[in-house]
C-alpha positions, -999 to +999 in steps of 0.1 A: -462-603+247-496-606+230-512-582+256-483-558+252-489-557+214-527-552+219-520-522+242-496-507+218-521-513+190-548-495+210-524-465+216-517-464+179-555-465+172-562-437+196-534-416+180-546-423+144-582-412+151-572-381+171-580-391+206-546-378+218-551-345+199-586-340+214-574-346+249-544-324+244-569-296+236-592-306+265-563-307+289-551-272+279-587-259+282-593-275+316-560-262+330-568-227+317-603-229+332-592-240+367-564-215+368-589-186+369-613-202+395-615-187+429-595-207+454-625-217+474-641-233+444-610-250+429-608-280+453-643-292+444-643-283+408-610-300+400-621-332+417-654-332+398-637-323+366-612-351+368-638-377+379-663-367+351-639-365+322-604-381+322-615-408+346-647-414+326-631-413+292-638-450+286-676-446+291-677-417+267-654-430+239-658-468+240-688-467+217-669-448+190-639-471+194-658-503+190-679-490+161-647-480+143-632-515+150-664-532+138-665-511+106-629-519+099-633-556+106-609-554+135-633-573+157-637-599+131-599-604+129-596-606+167-625-631+169-607-657+147-572-650+163-557-666+194-565-633+213-586-640+244-615-619+254-597-611+287-567-598+268-589-577+246-606-561+276-574-556+295-558-538+265-587-514+263-588-508+300-550-503+304-546-480+274-575-457+282-565-459+319-530-446+312-543-419+289-569-407+314-545-408+343-519-387+325-546-361+317-559-361+352-525-358+367-516-329+345-548-311+355-540-318+392-504-306+389-513-273+372-542-266+396-519-271+426-539-300+440-522-313+471-536-349+470-517-360+440-514-397+450-551-400+457-559-384+423-536-408+404-551-439+421-586-426+419-583-416+383-569-449+372-593-471+391-622-449+380-610-452+344-610-490+348-646-490+360-658-466+333-640-484+306-655-517+316-690-501+317-683-486+283-673-520+269-704-536+285-727-511+266-707-509+234-704-547+229-742-548+222-748-517+200-746-512+162-747-473+161-735-443+180-770-432+187-777-466+204-746-462+225-756-427+236-791-438+247-779-471+263-751-454+282-773-426+297-785-447+327-750-456+335-739-419+333-768-409+357-760-436+382-722-429+380-723-391+382-753-380+402-744-395+437-707-384+437-716-349+427-743-348+455-717-362+479-691-336+468-714-307+475-721-316+511-744-346+514-717-369+530-737-395+548-716-427+556-738-449+534-729-428+503-695-444+504-712-477+494-713-461+459-679-466+442-681-432+425-684-415+459-653-434+471-634-424+439-642-387+442-634-389+480-600-403+471-594-376+445-605-349+469-591-358+503-571-390+501-580-412+531-565-428+561-584-459+551-571-458+515-562-495+513-597-505+524-613-482+498-590-496+471-600-531+480-637-522+478-632-506+444-613-537+432-643-558+444-666-537+422-641-539+393-642-577+396-680-578+395-682-555+365-654-574+347-672-607+351-703-593+335-684-575+308-663-605+297-695-625+291-708-597+268-675-594+250-674-632+244-710-630+231-699-601+207-671-622+193-694-652+188-719-630+169-697-614+144-716-605+112-749-613+128-743-650+130-736-668+162-704-688+160 
């Protein structure tokens, strides 16, 4: 029940501050853009587009979300409430994951992508990874400029290898990178989809263990004082 209320609260927060409106505009723009692409380009562009935006929503917006929550003393309230760090993280991951997956699915449907199941799975799991990375960075920053600078290395590591992979450099070792697996799932599906999903869950578990320690530290250091 507590997790459900947190998720609903996150959806209300996203709605209040215009996240849904922004992504409605983005979705219309992306659908309009892919509709005029040549057929030979559409497959690659749609996969890269979904991977680099709706799936990566958490990495781009988590800084703004946490800064708003800090400025409104939402974090302070949560820190002294019975809410666990794990519940706080899950609410962010699930709410942004659902939003990103809906946007990615709409883009895929209107672009005529055939691998819809792979896109849905890849978008949601990608959103989980990016949201955890966004939380990891945002939990230690005090300004949006800090977040933009601190998140840049994560963006380079997350986006460069999958884009290189998508444009033809498909060596087997590239699939050790979770982003390459995600974009592969979105583009082609896979006969070994279950194995790829387990590998992504392994990465999610590692990032989660690191992130939860940072979130706990953030809650302990509310107001600049370690509790």
